Biopython code that builds the backbone (N, CA, C, O; Angstrom):
import numpy as np
from Bio.PDB.StructureBuilder import StructureBuilder

atoms = [
    (1, "MET", "N", (43.589, 1.798, 36.931)),
    (1, "MET", "CA", (42.579, 0.975, 36.292)),
    (1, "MET", "C", (41.359, 1.848, 35.978)),
    (1, "MET", "O", (40.933, 2.661, 36.799)),
    (2, "ASN", "N", (40.819, 1.668, 34.797)),
    (2, "ASN", "CA", (39.643, 2.419, 34.375)),
    (2, "ASN", "C", (38.400, 1.623, 34.751)),
    (2, "ASN", "O", (38.243, 0.485, 34.307)),
    (3, "SER", "N", (37.523, 2.194, 35.553)),
    (3, "SER", "CA", (36.337, 1.467, 36.016)),
    (3, "SER", "C", (35.246, 1.374, 34.951)),
    (3, "SER", "O", (34.224, 0.724, 35.169)),
    (4, "ASP", "N", (35.454, 2.015, 33.804)),
    (4, "ASP", "CA", (34.467, 1.962, 32.721)),
    (4, "ASP", "C", (34.815, 0.920, 31.662)),
    (4, "ASP", "O", (34.165, 0.863, 30.618)),
    (5, "ARG", "N", (35.809, 0.114, 31.911)),
    (5, "ARG", "CA", (36.248, -0.878, 30.938)),
    (5, "ARG", "C", (36.261, -2.272, 31.565)),
    (5, "ARG", "O", (36.339, -2.433, 32.783)),
    (6, "CYS", "N", (36.181, -3.271, 30.684)),
    (6, "CYS", "CA", (36.322, -4.651, 31.147)),
    (6, "CYS", "C", (37.765, -4.877, 31.582)),
    (6, "CYS", "O", (38.683, -4.231, 31.076)),
    (7, "ILE", "N", (37.954, -5.774, 32.499)),
    (7, "ILE", "CA", (39.306, -6.116, 32.922)),
    (7, "ILE", "C", (40.000, -6.934, 31.837)),
    (7, "ILE", "O", (41.177, -6.717, 31.545)),
    (8, "SER", "N", (39.268, -7.872, 31.243)),
    (8, "SER", "CA", (39.832, -8.633, 30.121)),
    (8, "SER", "C", (39.039, -8.274, 28.862)),
    (8, "SER", "O", (37.819, -8.110, 28.899)),
    (9, "ARG", "N", (39.759, -8.158, 27.759)),
    (9, "ARG", "CA", (39.140, -7.728, 26.500)),
    (9, "ARG", "C", (38.663, -8.938, 25.722)),
    (9, "ARG", "O", (39.461, -9.697, 25.171)),
    (10, "ILE", "N", (37.319, -9.111, 25.684)),
    (10, "ILE", "CA", (36.710, -10.226, 24.953)),
    (10, "ILE", "C", (35.552, -9.649, 24.145)),
    (10, "ILE", "O", (34.659, -9.010, 24.701)),
    (11, "VAL", "N", (35.569, -9.876, 22.834)),
    (11, "VAL", "CA", (34.461, -9.445, 21.981)),
    (11, "VAL", "C", (33.468, -10.594, 21.887)),
    (11, "VAL", "O", (33.822, -11.697, 21.471)),
    (12, "HIS", "N", (32.224, -10.333, 22.277)),
    (12, "HIS", "CA", (31.154, -11.322, 22.194)),
    (12, "HIS", "C", (30.483, -11.140, 20.830)),
    (12, "HIS", "O", (29.532, -10.371, 20.689)),
    (13, "GLN", "N", (30.994, -11.858, 19.836)),
    (13, "GLN", "CA", (30.596, -11.641, 18.446)),
    (13, "GLN", "C", (29.100, -11.794, 18.218)),
    (13, "GLN", "O", (28.519, -11.062, 17.416)),
    (14, "GLU", "N", (28.464, -12.744, 18.920)),
    (14, "GLU", "CA", (27.022, -12.936, 18.734)),
    (14, "GLU", "C", (26.234, -11.695, 19.183)),
    (14, "GLU", "O", (25.209, -11.360, 18.589)),
    (15, "LYS", "N", (26.714, -11.024, 20.221)),
    (15, "LYS", "CA", (26.063, -9.789, 20.675)),
    (15, "LYS", "C", (26.289, -8.659, 19.671)),
    (15, "LYS", "O", (25.382, -7.872, 19.397)),
    (16, "VAL", "N", (27.485, -8.588, 19.134)),
    (16, "VAL", "CA", (27.800, -7.572, 18.129)),
    (16, "VAL", "C", (26.952, -7.803, 16.875)),
    (16, "VAL", "O", (26.397, -6.856, 16.317)),
    (17, "ASP", "N", (26.853, -9.057, 16.436)),
    (17, "ASP", "CA", (26.069, -9.379, 15.245)),
    (17, "ASP", "C", (24.594, -9.027, 15.445)),
    (17, "ASP", "O", (23.970, -8.460, 14.548)),
    (18, "LEU", "N", (24.037, -9.352, 16.597)),
    (18, "LEU", "CA", (22.637, -9.024, 16.889)),
    (18, "LEU", "C", (22.429, -7.513, 16.907)),
    (18, "LEU", "O", (21.446, -7.016, 16.356)),
    (19, "ALA", "N", (23.338, -6.787, 17.529)),
    (19, "ALA", "CA", (23.234, -5.328, 17.583)),
    (19, "ALA", "C", (23.301, -4.723, 16.179)),
    (19, "ALA", "O", (22.569, -3.782, 15.871)),
    (20, "LYS", "N", (24.176, -5.261, 15.333)),
    (20, "LYS", "CA", (24.279, -4.776, 13.951)),
    (20, "LYS", "C", (22.987, -5.046, 13.183)),
    (20, "LYS", "O", (22.533, -4.203, 12.410)),
    (21, "ALA", "N", (22.403, -6.212, 13.395)),
    (21, "ALA", "CA", (21.170, -6.574, 12.693)),
    (21, "ALA", "C", (20.006, -5.671, 13.107)),
    (21, "ALA", "O", (19.092, -5.439, 12.317)),
    (22, "GLN", "N", (20.036, -5.164, 14.337)),
    (22, "GLN", "CA", (18.945, -4.333, 14.853)),
    (22, "GLN", "C", (19.282, -2.848, 14.819)),
    (22, "GLN", "O", (18.500, -2.027, 15.298)),
    (23, "ASP", "N", (20.420, -2.498, 14.266)),
    (23, "ASP", "CA", (20.888, -1.107, 14.265)),
    (23, "ASP", "C", (19.973, -0.221, 13.420)),
    (23, "ASP", "O", (19.302, -0.692, 12.501)),
    (24, "LEU", "N", (19.962, 1.060, 13.749)),
    (24, "LEU", "CA", (19.226, 2.050, 12.968)),
    (24, "LEU", "C", (19.950, 2.310, 11.657)),
    (24, "LEU", "O", (21.177, 2.241, 11.588)),
    (25, "ASP", "N", (19.177, 2.611, 10.616)),
    (25, "ASP", "CA", (19.855, 2.984, 9.377)),
    (25, "ASP", "C", (20.281, 4.453, 9.482)),
    (25, "ASP", "O", (19.735, 5.189, 10.304)),
    (26, "PRO", "N", (21.227, 4.883, 8.682)),
    (26, "PRO", "CA", (21.769, 6.244, 8.806)),
    (26, "PRO", "C", (20.709, 7.347, 8.720)),
    (26, "PRO", "O", (20.829, 8.371, 9.393)),
    (27, "GLU", "N", (19.680, 7.147, 7.902)),
    (27, "GLU", "CA", (18.598, 8.134, 7.784)),
    (27, "GLU", "C", (17.838, 8.271, 9.107)),
    (27, "GLU", "O", (17.524, 9.382, 9.535)),
    (28, "GLU", "N", (17.544, 7.140, 9.748)),
    (28, "GLU", "CA", (16.853, 7.172, 11.038)),
    (28, "GLU", "C", (17.715, 7.851, 12.103)),
    (28, "GLU", "O", (17.204, 8.606, 12.930)),
    (29, "VAL", "N", (19.007, 7.583, 12.081)),
    (29, "VAL", "CA", (19.921, 8.218, 13.039)),
    (29, "VAL", "C", (19.876, 9.730, 12.872)),
    (29, "VAL", "O", (19.791, 10.464, 13.857)),
    (30, "GLU", "N", (19.934, 10.197, 11.633)),
    (30, "GLU", "CA", (19.901, 11.638, 11.365)),
    (30, "GLU", "C", (18.583, 12.257, 11.824)),
    (30, "GLU", "O", (18.578, 13.331, 12.427)),
    (31, "GLN", "N", (17.473, 11.591, 11.544)),
    (31, "GLN", "CA", (16.167, 12.113, 11.940)),
    (31, "GLN", "C", (16.046, 12.190, 13.465)),
    (31, "GLN", "O", (15.528, 13.170, 14.000)),
    (32, "LEU", "N", (16.519, 11.169, 14.152)),
    (32, "LEU", "CA", (16.474, 11.192, 15.618)),
    (32, "LEU", "C", (17.371, 12.284, 16.185)),
    (32, "LEU", "O", (17.004, 12.950, 17.152)),
    (33, "CYS", "N", (18.531, 12.468, 15.596)),
    (33, "CYS", "CA", (19.426, 13.532, 16.046)),
    (33, "CYS", "C", (18.766, 14.901, 15.887)),
    (33, "CYS", "O", (18.871, 15.749, 16.773)),
    (34, "GLN", "N", (18.087, 15.119, 14.759)),
    (34, "GLN", "CA", (17.394, 16.383, 14.537)),
    (34, "GLN", "C", (16.271, 16.580, 15.555)),
    (34, "GLN", "O", (16.067, 17.687, 16.054)),
    (35, "LEU", "N", (15.549, 15.507, 15.859)),
    (35, "LEU", "CA", (14.477, 15.585, 16.847)),
    (35, "LEU", "C", (15.034, 15.993, 18.209)),
    (35, "LEU", "O", (14.495, 16.885, 18.863)),
    (36, "PHE", "N", (16.101, 15.345, 18.627)),
    (36, "PHE", "CA", (16.665, 15.662, 19.934)),
    (36, "PHE", "C", (17.333, 17.032, 19.948)),
    (36, "PHE", "O", (17.406, 17.666, 21.000)),
    (37, "LYS", "N", (17.820, 17.498, 18.805)),
    (37, "LYS", "CA", (18.323, 18.873, 18.730)),
    (37, "LYS", "C", (17.197, 19.857, 18.994)),
    (37, "LYS", "O", (17.394, 20.874, 19.658)),
    (38, "ALA", "N", (16.020, 19.553, 18.475)),
    (38, "ALA", "CA", (14.860, 20.427, 18.701)),
    (38, "ALA", "C", (14.562, 20.529, 20.191)),
    (38, "ALA", "O", (14.231, 21.603, 20.693)),
    (39, "PHE", "N", (14.680, 19.421, 20.885)),
    (39, "PHE", "CA", (14.405, 19.404, 22.325)),
    (39, "PHE", "C", (15.551, 19.980, 23.144)),
    (39, "PHE", "O", (15.367, 20.289, 24.322)),
    (40, "SER", "N", (16.722, 20.131, 22.552)),
    (40, "SER", "CA", (17.902, 20.527, 23.325)),
    (40, "SER", "C", (18.007, 22.030, 23.557)),
    (40, "SER", "O", (18.813, 22.462, 24.381)),
    (41, "GLU", "N", (17.223, 22.832, 22.860)),
    (41, "GLU", "CA", (17.271, 24.284, 23.047)),
    (41, "GLU", "C", (16.179, 24.638, 24.046)),
    (41, "GLU", "O", (15.014, 24.316, 23.812)),
    (42, "PRO", "N", (16.524, 25.294, 25.162)),
    (42, "PRO", "CA", (15.552, 25.546, 26.236)),
    (42, "PRO", "C", (14.278, 26.264, 25.786)),
    (42, "PRO", "O", (13.184, 25.906, 26.222)),
    (43, "GLY", "N", (14.407, 27.263, 24.927)),
    (43, "GLY", "CA", (13.213, 27.982, 24.477)),
    (43, "GLY", "C", (12.277, 27.088, 23.687)),
    (43, "GLY", "O", (11.064, 27.123, 23.892)),
    (44, "ARG", "N", (12.831, 26.280, 22.778)),
    (44, "ARG", "CA", (11.995, 25.375, 21.994)),
    (44, "ARG", "C", (11.325, 24.338, 22.880)),
    (44, "ARG", "O", (10.152, 24.016, 22.690)),
    (45, "LEU", "N", (12.063, 23.818, 23.842)),
    (45, "LEU", "CA", (11.482, 22.825, 24.742)),
    (45, "LEU", "C", (10.345, 23.432, 25.549)),
    (45, "LEU", "O", (9.310, 22.792, 25.740)),
    (46, "ARG", "N", (10.525, 24.654, 26.021)),
    (46, "ARG", "CA", (9.460, 25.322, 26.781)),
    (46, "ARG", "C", (8.239, 25.589, 25.902)),
    (46, "ARG", "O", (7.102, 25.458, 26.356)),
    (47, "ILE", "N", (8.478, 25.962, 24.643)),
    (47, "ILE", "CA", (7.366, 26.172, 23.713)),
    (47, "ILE", "C", (6.603, 24.860, 23.518)),
    (47, "ILE", "O", (5.378, 24.828, 23.631)),
    (48, "LEU", "N", (7.323, 23.793, 23.227)),
    (48, "LEU", "CA", (6.676, 22.498, 23.016)),
    (48, "LEU", "C", (5.909, 22.061, 24.255)),
    (48, "LEU", "O", (4.787, 21.563, 24.156)),
    (49, "HIS", "N", (6.506, 22.244, 25.401)),
    (49, "HIS", "CA", (5.850, 21.853, 26.650)),
    (49, "HIS", "C", (4.564, 22.643, 26.851)),
    (49, "HIS", "O", (3.548, 22.072, 27.247)),
    (50, "ALA", "N", (4.588, 23.938, 26.586)),
    (50, "ALA", "CA", (3.391, 24.776, 26.731)),
    (50, "ALA", "C", (2.302, 24.342, 25.752)),
    (50, "ALA", "O", (1.121, 24.323, 26.097)),
    (51, "LEU", "N", (2.703, 23.996, 24.535)),
    (51, "LEU", "CA", (1.724, 23.616, 23.518)),
    (51, "LEU", "C", (1.115, 22.243, 23.762)),
    (51, "LEU", "O", (0.100, 21.898, 23.157)),
    (52, "LEU", "N", (1.720, 21.463, 24.637)),
    (52, "LEU", "CA", (1.153, 20.154, 24.953)),
    (52, "LEU", "C", (-0.199, 20.290, 25.632)),
    (52, "LEU", "O", (-1.047, 19.405, 25.518)),
    (53, "ARG", "N", (-0.402, 21.392, 26.336)),
    (53, "ARG", "CA", (-1.607, 21.566, 27.126)),
    (53, "ARG", "C", (-2.687, 22.389, 26.432)),
    (53, "ARG", "O", (-3.876, 22.221, 26.704)),
    (54, "GLN", "N", (-2.263, 23.290, 25.523)),
    (54, "GLN", "CA", (-3.232, 24.139, 24.841)),
    (54, "GLN", "C", (-2.595, 24.803, 23.630)),
    (54, "GLN", "O", (-1.378, 24.971, 23.557)),
    (55, "GLU", "N", (-3.447, 25.177, 22.682)),
    (55, "GLU", "CA", (-2.973, 25.965, 21.546)),
    (55, "GLU", "C", (-2.605, 27.352, 22.056)),
    (55, "GLU", "O", (-3.251, 27.886, 22.957)),
    (56, "MET", "N", (-1.567, 27.922, 21.474)),
    (56, "MET", "CA", (-1.148, 29.272, 21.863)),
    (56, "MET", "C", (-0.658, 30.008, 20.627)),
    (56, "MET", "O", (-0.186, 29.396, 19.668)),
    (57, "CYS", "N", (-0.777, 31.332, 20.662)),
    (57, "CYS", "CA", (-0.268, 32.143, 19.558)),
    (57, "CYS", "C", (1.120, 32.671, 19.928)),
    (57, "CYS", "O", (1.582, 32.508, 21.057)),
    (58, "VAL", "N", (1.768, 33.302, 18.957)),
    (58, "VAL", "CA", (3.117, 33.839, 19.165)),
    (58, "VAL", "C", (3.137, 34.824, 20.325)),
    (58, "VAL", "O", (4.058, 34.811, 21.142)),
    (59, "CYS", "N", (2.120, 35.679, 20.397)),
    (59, "CYS", "CA", (2.066, 36.682, 21.475)),
    (59, "CYS", "C", (2.034, 36.008, 22.849)),
    (59, "CYS", "O", (2.729, 36.432, 23.772)),
    (60, "ASP", "N", (1.219, 34.953, 22.975)),
    (60, "ASP", "CA", (1.117, 34.218, 24.245)),
    (60, "ASP", "C", (2.458, 33.596, 24.619)),
    (60, "ASP", "O", (2.910, 33.696, 25.759)),
    (61, "LEU", "N", (3.081, 32.958, 23.640)),
    (61, "LEU", "CA", (4.350, 32.271, 23.897)),
    (61, "LEU", "C", (5.464, 33.257, 24.226)),
    (61, "LEU", "O", (6.314, 32.971, 25.070)),
    (62, "ALA", "N", (5.468, 34.412, 23.570)),
    (62, "ALA", "CA", (6.473, 35.436, 23.872)),
    (62, "ALA", "C", (6.307, 35.932, 25.308)),
    (62, "ALA", "O", (7.294, 36.146, 26.011)),
    (63, "ALA", "N", (5.060, 36.113, 25.740)),
    (63, "ALA", "CA", (4.807, 36.550, 27.117)),
    (63, "ALA", "C", (5.238, 35.474, 28.110)),
    (63, "ALA", "O", (5.806, 35.784, 29.157)),
    (64, "LEU", "N", (4.971, 34.222, 27.787)),
    (64, "LEU", "CA", (5.370, 33.119, 28.664)),
    (64, "LEU", "C", (6.880, 33.052, 28.823)),
    (64, "LEU", "O", (7.384, 32.914, 29.938)),
    (65, "LEU", "N", (7.600, 33.149, 27.720)),
    (65, "LEU", "CA", (9.054, 33.011, 27.738)),
    (65, "LEU", "C", (9.769, 34.319, 28.060)),
    (65, "LEU", "O", (10.977, 34.329, 28.296)),
    (66, "ASP", "N", (9.027, 35.417, 28.072)),
    (66, "ASP", "CA", (9.589, 36.745, 28.320)),
    (66, "ASP", "C", (10.685, 37.067, 27.299)),
    (66, "ASP", "O", (11.779, 37.511, 27.646)),
    (67, "VAL", "N", (10.347, 36.826, 26.022)),
    (67, "VAL", "CA", (11.238, 37.139, 24.913)),
    (67, "VAL", "C", (10.413, 37.844, 23.841)),
    (67, "VAL", "O", (9.196, 37.975, 23.975)),
    (68, "SER", "N", (11.070, 38.294, 22.788)),
    (68, "SER", "CA", (10.363, 38.993, 21.721)),
    (68, "SER", "C", (9.522, 38.027, 20.889)),
    (68, "SER", "O", (9.801, 36.830, 20.819)),
    (69, "GLU", "N", (8.497, 38.574, 20.268)),
    (69, "GLU", "CA", (7.669, 37.775, 19.371)),
    (69, "GLU", "C", (8.499, 37.271, 18.191)),
    (69, "GLU", "O", (8.264, 36.176, 17.679)),
    (70, "SER", "N", (9.460, 38.069, 17.770)),
    (70, "SER", "CA", (10.342, 37.667, 16.676)),
    (70, "SER", "C", (11.145, 36.416, 17.053)),
    (70, "SER", "O", (11.307, 35.509, 16.237)),
    (71, "ALA", "N", (11.640, 36.373, 18.280)),
    (71, "ALA", "CA", (12.411, 35.208, 18.742)),
    (71, "ALA", "C", (11.535, 33.961, 18.770)),
    (71, "ALA", "O", (11.975, 32.878, 18.384)),
    (72, "VAL", "N", (10.293, 34.115, 19.227)),
    (72, "VAL", "CA", (9.366, 32.979, 19.268)),
    (72, "VAL", "C", (9.025, 32.536, 17.854)),
    (72, "VAL", "O", (8.996, 31.339, 17.569)),
    (73, "SER", "N", (8.767, 33.488, 16.970)),
    (73, "SER", "CA", (8.441, 33.154, 15.576)),
    (73, "SER", "C", (9.562, 32.352, 14.931)),
    (73, "SER", "O", (9.310, 31.398, 14.195)),
    (74, "HIS", "N", (10.791, 32.741, 15.209)),
    (74, "HIS", "CA", (11.938, 32.023, 14.656)),
    (74, "HIS", "C", (11.947, 30.576, 15.140)),
    (74, "HIS", "O", (12.141, 29.654, 14.348)),
    (75, "GLN", "N", (11.737, 30.376, 16.442)),
    (75, "GLN", "CA", (11.738, 29.014, 16.996)),
    (75, "GLN", "C", (10.566, 28.205, 16.444)),
    (75, "GLN", "O", (10.719, 27.022, 16.141)),
    (76, "LEU", "N", (9.401, 28.830, 16.312)),
    (76, "LEU", "CA", (8.235, 28.131, 15.776)),
    (76, "LEU", "C", (8.456, 27.742, 14.316)),
    (76, "LEU", "O", (8.011, 26.679, 13.882)),
    (77, "ARG", "N", (9.131, 28.588, 13.570)),
    (77, "ARG", "CA", (9.431, 28.275, 12.171)),
    (77, "ARG", "C", (10.306, 27.021, 12.094)),
    (77, "ARG", "O", (10.075, 26.140, 11.267)),
    (78, "LEU", "N", (11.313, 26.956, 12.968)),
    (78, "LEU", "CA", (12.173, 25.767, 13.008)),
    (78, "LEU", "C", (11.371, 24.524, 13.394)),
    (78, "LEU", "O", (11.518, 23.467, 12.781)),
    (79, "LEU", "N", (10.535, 24.658, 14.401)),
    (79, "LEU", "CA", (9.737, 23.523, 14.860)),
    (79, "LEU", "C", (8.743, 23.074, 13.788)),
    (79, "LEU", "O", (8.492, 21.879, 13.634)),
    (80, "ARG", "N", (8.181, 24.025, 13.055)),
    (80, "ARG", "CA", (7.249, 23.689, 11.982)),
    (80, "ARG", "C", (7.992, 22.975, 10.846)),
    (80, "ARG", "O", (7.490, 22.001, 10.286)),
    (81, "THR", "N", (9.180, 23.462, 10.514)),
    (81, "THR", "CA", (9.992, 22.833, 9.472)),
    (81, "THR", "C", (10.345, 21.399, 9.854)),
    (81, "THR", "O", (10.421, 20.525, 8.991)),
    (82, "MET", "N", (10.557, 21.157, 11.135)),
    (82, "MET", "CA", (10.876, 19.811, 11.620)),
    (82, "MET", "C", (9.627, 18.933, 11.723)),
    (82, "MET", "O", (9.723, 17.739, 12.008)),
    (83, "GLY", "N", (8.470, 19.522, 11.492)),
    (83, "GLY", "CA", (7.231, 18.760, 11.572)),
    (83, "GLY", "C", (6.728, 18.539, 12.981)),
    (83, "GLY", "O", (5.925, 17.637, 13.220)),
    (84, "LEU", "N", (7.195, 19.361, 13.928)),
    (84, "LEU", "CA", (6.815, 19.167, 15.330)),
    (84, "LEU", "C", (5.623, 20.009, 15.753)),
    (84, "LEU", "O", (4.919, 19.642, 16.694)),
    (85, "VAL", "N", (5.379, 21.130, 15.082)),
    (85, "VAL", "CA", (4.206, 21.940, 15.395)),
    (85, "VAL", "C", (3.437, 22.232, 14.109)),
    (85, "VAL", "O", (3.996, 22.237, 13.012)),
    (86, "ALA", "N", (2.155, 22.471, 14.276)),
    (86, "ALA", "CA", (1.282, 22.875, 13.179)),
    (86, "ALA", "C", (0.545, 24.126, 13.648)),
    (86, "ALA", "O", (0.550, 24.452, 14.835)),
    (87, "ASN", "N", (-0.085, 24.819, 12.708)),
    (87, "ASN", "CA", (-0.818, 26.008, 13.101)),
    (87, "ASN", "C", (-2.162, 26.060, 12.408)),
    (87, "ASN", "O", (-2.414, 25.343, 11.440)),
    (88, "ARG", "N", (-3.025, 26.929, 12.926)),
    (88, "ARG", "CA", (-4.311, 27.195, 12.307)),
    (88, "ARG", "C", (-4.633, 28.661, 12.540)),
    (88, "ARG", "O", (-4.302, 29.228, 13.581)),
    (89, "ARG", "N", (-5.270, 29.252, 11.572)),
    (89, "ARG", "CA", (-5.638, 30.657, 11.672)),
    (89, "ARG", "C", (-7.080, 30.763, 12.135)),
    (89, "ARG", "O", (-7.960, 30.055, 11.643)),
    (90, "ASP", "N", (-7.311, 31.658, 13.090)),
    (90, "ASP", "CA", (-8.652, 31.985, 13.561)),
    (90, "ASP", "C", (-8.780, 33.500, 13.459)),
    (90, "ASP", "O", (-8.403, 34.222, 14.382)),
    (91, "GLY", "N", (-9.302, 33.974, 12.356)),
    (91, "GLY", "CA", (-9.362, 35.412, 12.112)),
    (91, "GLY", "C", (-7.964, 35.950, 11.898)),
    (91, "GLY", "O", (-7.271, 35.559, 10.958)),
    (92, "THR", "N", (-7.555, 36.850, 12.777)),
    (92, "THR", "CA", (-6.230, 37.449, 12.651)),
    (92, "THR", "C", (-5.183, 36.749, 13.517)),
    (92, "THR", "O", (-4.014, 37.133, 13.509)),
    (93, "VAL", "N", (-5.595, 35.729, 14.257)),
    (93, "VAL", "CA", (-4.685, 35.053, 15.188)),
    (93, "VAL", "C", (-4.272, 33.704, 14.616)),
    (93, "VAL", "O", (-5.103, 32.947, 14.113)),
    (94, "LEU", "N", (-2.972, 33.413, 14.699)),
    (94, "LEU", "CA", (-2.419, 32.132, 14.254)),
    (94, "LEU", "C", (-2.065, 31.320, 15.497)),
    (94, "LEU", "O", (-1.158, 31.686, 16.244)),
    (95, "TYR", "N", (-2.775, 30.228, 15.716)),
    (95, "TYR", "CA", (-2.552, 29.378, 16.877)),
    (95, "TYR", "C", (-1.661, 28.195, 16.514)),
    (95, "TYR", "O", (-1.764, 27.639, 15.420)),
    (96, "TYR", "N", (-0.787, 27.819, 17.444)),
    (96, "TYR", "CA", (0.125, 26.688, 17.262)),
    (96, "TYR", "C", (-0.257, 25.558, 18.200)),
    (96, "TYR", "O", (-0.790, 25.779, 19.287)),
    (97, "ARG", "N", (0.029, 24.334, 17.753)),
    (97, "ARG", "CA", (-0.246, 23.118, 18.527)),
    (97, "ARG", "C", (0.769, 22.057, 18.100)),
    (97, "ARG", "O", (1.414, 22.211, 17.063)),
    (98, "PRO", "N", (0.921, 20.991, 18.873)),
    (98, "PRO", "CA", (1.806, 19.900, 18.447)),
    (98, "PRO", "C", (1.274, 19.277, 17.160)),
    (98, "PRO", "O", (0.065, 19.093, 17.016)),
    (99, "ALA", "N", (2.148, 18.958, 16.240)),
    (99, "ALA", "CA", (1.747, 18.343, 14.980)),
    (99, "ALA", "C", (1.547, 16.846, 15.124)),
    (99, "ALA", "O", (0.913, 16.214, 14.278)),
    (100, "ASN", "N", (2.087, 16.278, 16.195)),
    (100, "ASN", "CA", (2.074, 14.838, 16.349)),
    (100, "ASN", "C", (1.798, 14.495, 17.803)),
    (100, "ASN", "O", (2.515, 14.947, 18.696)),
    (101, "GLY", "N", (0.768, 13.701, 18.046)),
    (101, "GLY", "CA", (0.423, 13.297, 19.407)),
    (101, "GLY", "C", (1.497, 12.475, 20.090)),
    (101, "GLY", "O", (1.566, 12.435, 21.319)),
    (102, "ARG", "N", (2.333, 11.819, 19.302)),
    (102, "ARG", "CA", (3.394, 10.996, 19.891)),
    (102, "ARG", "C", (4.438, 11.867, 20.590)),
    (102, "ARG", "O", (5.099, 11.422, 21.528)),
    (103, "MET", "N", (4.583, 13.126, 20.121)),
    (103, "MET", "CA", (5.525, 14.029, 20.764)),
    (103, "MET", "C", (5.105, 14.275, 22.215)),
    (103, "MET", "O", (5.950, 14.393, 23.101)),
    (104, "ILE", "N", (3.802, 14.350, 22.445)),
    (104, "ILE", "CA", (3.291, 14.534, 23.801)),
    (104, "ILE", "C", (3.764, 13.382, 24.684)),
    (104, "ILE", "O", (4.213, 13.589, 25.812)),
    (105, "GLU", "N", (3.655, 12.170, 24.152)),
    (105, "GLU", "CA", (4.100, 10.996, 24.902)),
    (105, "GLU", "C", (5.599, 11.045, 25.180)),
    (105, "GLU", "O", (6.042, 10.713, 26.279)),
    (106, "LEU", "N", (6.379, 11.462, 24.180)),
    (106, "LEU", "CA", (7.836, 11.505, 24.332)),
    (106, "LEU", "C", (8.252, 12.496, 25.415)),
    (106, "LEU", "O", (9.074, 12.172, 26.271)),
    (107, "ILE", "N", (7.690, 13.698, 25.379)),
    (107, "ILE", "CA", (8.045, 14.704, 26.386)),
    (107, "ILE", "C", (7.567, 14.263, 27.766)),
    (107, "ILE", "O", (8.274, 14.452, 28.756)),
    (108, "GLY", "N", (6.380, 13.682, 27.838)),
    (108, "GLY", "CA", (5.885, 13.171, 29.122)),
    (108, "GLY", "C", (6.767, 12.066, 29.668)),
    (108, "GLY", "O", (7.055, 12.027, 30.864)),
    (109, "PHE", "N", (7.195, 11.169, 28.791)),
    (109, "PHE", "CA", (8.076, 10.079, 29.202)),
    (109, "PHE", "C", (9.408, 10.616, 29.702)),
    (109, "PHE", "O", (9.922, 10.172, 30.729)),
    (110, "ALA", "N", (9.969, 11.584, 28.962)),
    (110, "ALA", "CA", (11.247, 12.172, 29.378)),
    (110, "ALA", "C", (11.106, 12.845, 30.741)),
    (110, "ALA", "O", (11.992, 12.725, 31.588)),
    (111, "GLY", "N", (10.017, 13.540, 30.953)),
    (111, "GLY", "CA", (9.784, 14.171, 32.261)),
    (111, "GLY", "C", (9.681, 13.157, 33.374)),
    (111, "GLY", "O", (10.172, 13.386, 34.480)),
    (112, "SER", "N", (9.033, 12.015, 33.083)),
    (112, "SER", "CA", (8.907, 10.975, 34.118)),
    (112, "SER", "C", (10.266, 10.359, 34.437)),
    (112, "SER", "O", (10.493, 9.923, 35.566)),
    (113, "LEU", "N", (11.175, 10.315, 33.459)),
    (113, "LEU", "CA", (12.521, 9.806, 33.731)),
    (113, "LEU", "C", (13.235, 10.689, 34.739)),
    (113, "LEU", "O", (13.934, 10.195, 35.623)),
    (114, "LEU", "N", (13.056, 12.006, 34.602)),
    (114, "LEU", "CA", (13.690, 12.933, 35.538)),
    (114, "LEU", "C", (13.149, 12.765, 36.948)),
    (114, "LEU", "O", (13.905, 12.823, 37.919)),
    (115, "LYS", "N", (11.849, 12.559, 37.063)),
    (115, "LYS", "CA", (11.221, 12.409, 38.374)),
    (115, "LYS", "C", (11.595, 11.096, 39.047)),
    (115, "LYS", "O", (11.574, 10.986, 40.273)),
    (116, "GLY", "N", (11.941, 10.090, 38.224)),
    (116, "GLY", "CA", (12.267, 8.776, 38.761)),
    (116, "GLY", "C", (13.709, 8.614, 39.190)),
    (116, "GLY", "O", (14.095, 7.550, 39.675)),
    (117, "ARG", "N", (14.524, 9.668, 39.019)),
    (117, "ARG", "CA", (15.948, 9.539, 39.376)),
    (117, "ARG", "C", (16.145, 9.454, 40.853)),
    (117, "ARG", "O", (17.278, 9.342, 41.319)),
]
sb = StructureBuilder()
sb.init_structure("model")
sb.init_model(0)
sb.init_chain("A")
sb.init_seg("    ")
for serial, (resi, resn, name, xyz) in enumerate(atoms, 1):
    if name == "N":
        sb.init_residue(resn, " ", resi, " ")
    sb.init_atom(name, np.array(xyz, "f"), 0.0, 1.0, " ", f" {name:<3s}", serial, name[0])
structure = sb.get_structure()
């Protein structure tokens, strides 16, 4: 017997209909998948987490992650393309920060889920 299945097979059509009515459209599904892909790579997640607390440049982030500046630049380019980070130039230094304050809430919420297990 499979403990992940019902013992008797009954489709509750009203529940299925409600779920269909509230379902995400395909575009939203794709956007959410891309967002979670961004969070699924350890280096990108560490970069985002670091930027939640302060602006940092590529050199700072490379030192934090103990990787090359080129590797950090590549990840930041992906994150910028996804709309997750923004930058500003101060003289010769380019500082990065979260592009959206809601991302801070999402990462904080995800962290609290881990602590609550």
